N, C-alpha and C positions, 0 to 999 in steps of 0.2 A: 304121565303127558301124552297123548296122542303124536306119534312121530309121522308127519306127514308125509307123503310120496308124492312125487311129481312125474308123472308118468311121461314126459318128454325126455326127462333125466333118463329113464329108464330105455327108452330108445335110441339114444343117443350116446350112451355113455362107453359103449364098446367101441364104437368107431372113432370117437373122441381120442380114448386112451391107446387104439392101435397107431394112430397118426404121431401123438404124443411121445410113443413109445421110440419113434424113427430118430426124434429131435433132442427130448430129454435125455441123451442115453448115457450121461457121466453121471456118477452120483452127486448130490446137491440139494438145496431147499428151494420150493416152487410158492411164491406167493400168489394166493388166489384173490383176485378182487370180486364183489358180489356174489359171493359163494351161494347163497339162496339154501339151500336147504342141505347144503354138503354132500350131496348124493354123488356128485362126480369127484369131491375129493376122495371121499372112501371109497369109491371103485377103483380111482387111480392108485391109490395108497394099497391097494390089496392085491394090484397085479404088479405095480413097478416100485418093486420093495426098496431099490436105488434109490429112490428119491424119501427128502421128509417134505412135509406139505401144511403150509401154513394157509389155512383158509381165513377169509376176513368178509365183515358184512358192516352192513349200518346198525345202529343200536335196536331199533325197530323191527328188525327181520331177523334177529340173532337168535331166538329161542330154538326155531326146528334145525337150524344146525348143530348147535349145540347139543341137540338130542341123537340126532345120528353121530356124531364123533364118540359122544359119550358111548354109546351102543356099538361100536364098530371095536372100541377099546384096540386102536393099531398104536404100535410104539411108534411108526415113522407119520402119523397122524397128530397135528398141535391141537389143540383146543381154539375155536374161531376167537377173533382179535376185533373189535369193533374197529371200522376203519370208514371213513367219510370221504369218499373219492373228490368230491369238491371242497375239501378243506386246503388250504393253500399249502400248507405243511402237513404231510403224513407224518407228525411227532409222534404217534402209537409206536411207530417202527424203530424209533431211536436212533435214525442213521444206520441201522442195519442193511445190508447187501445180499442181495440173491444171486444166486447160479440162473434163475427160470423165474419167468410171471407168466401168468394165465387168467385168462376171464372168457366167461362161458354167456352169451346172450345178455349181453350190458351196453354196448355200443349202440345197438339200435334202439335201447328203451332212454338213451340219455339226449341231452341236446349238443351240438356241436362245441359249445363251450368245454363243457364236462368232460367231452372226450379227448378234447387238448389238455384236459387236466387230468386225463388217466395217463396219458403219453409223458408228460411232465413228471409226475410222480413215479412212473415205473422205470424212467429213465435214472431219475435220482437213485433209486433204490436196486439197480440192476449192476451187476459186475460187468467188469469189459468182456466184450465177446457173449455176454448173457445172450437168452433168447426168450422172446415176449410172444406167448401163442394167444391169437384172438378166435373166438370161435363163434358164428351167427351168420346172418344172410348180408349180404353185399349187393348194392347197385353196381352194375358196369355200363356205364352211359344208360342210365335209366333202370327199371325194374327189370330182371330176370325171368321172371314168372308173374303170372296174375296172382297168387297166393302172396307175394312178396309186395304187391301194389295193396292187396286187401291187409295185409299185417300193418304195413306203413300208416293207412287210414283208420285203422284201430288205434296204434300208438299216438297219434296225433291226437284223437278224439277222447281217449279215455287215460292217456300216461302224462302226457304233455305236448301241447301245440306246437313246440320245437324239437321234438322228439321224433324217430323214424329211421329208417335204413340210410346207410351213409354211402356215398358214393366210393369207390376204391382209389380214386386219384386223390382225393379227399382223406382219408385215411393213410395215405403213401406220407403225404406232404406233411401231417402232423407228427407222424414217425420219423421223418427226415429233421424236420426244426429242432428234434431232441434226440439228435444222433441213433436214432433207430431206423435200422435200413431194412425193408423189405426183402426177404428171402426165398420166400416158398409161398405159393397160393394153392393150397388143398382143395379140390373139392369134395363135397361131402353131401350125405343123401339130405332129400327134401330144400335142395337148392342151400343148402348152407355151405360155409368153407371155414377153412382155419386158416388164418393169416399168420406167419411165421417170422417176425421180426429179431433181428439183430442187432445188439448194442457196439456200435463201432467203437475200438478203443482209441 
């Protein structure tokens, strides 16, 4: 089967890995939500060998991730698991807790309600003092670029009417409601950010 390649992943995987390396610096396991093709998982595991990586994705999107993971054949990269973030309980994880969690280009593709479920689920499965990194565009008192405004319009038209780029203050509030405190906002290329949350002990 053809292994798909997402060009945006190729462009942003190195900047993302370099930021994660500053925070995900101790040995531990990373729970990745909505891993897509798993290109980020493969790249990070190749460079951050002290980390073990557990990618997850919806069942209907899992095939390409499996191809990438199988082809990489890395000892620190587990087979992708099926995980629907909208399920009230992430039972597939069987109560397991992780040192780190990560998602890329997820929050703006989903509704506010689903984003809240992301924070709720991550909080349940993140160890105390664990870190949660969110990569993607954010609003800061509105759109920060024309490109983000156009992206938001496309998301609402083609993905879901209630999808779209979220306000930073809303994201911070959702995290705080589940014991996750924003500790850093890293600016990234192309009007993206990495928001780093820490689970309070």
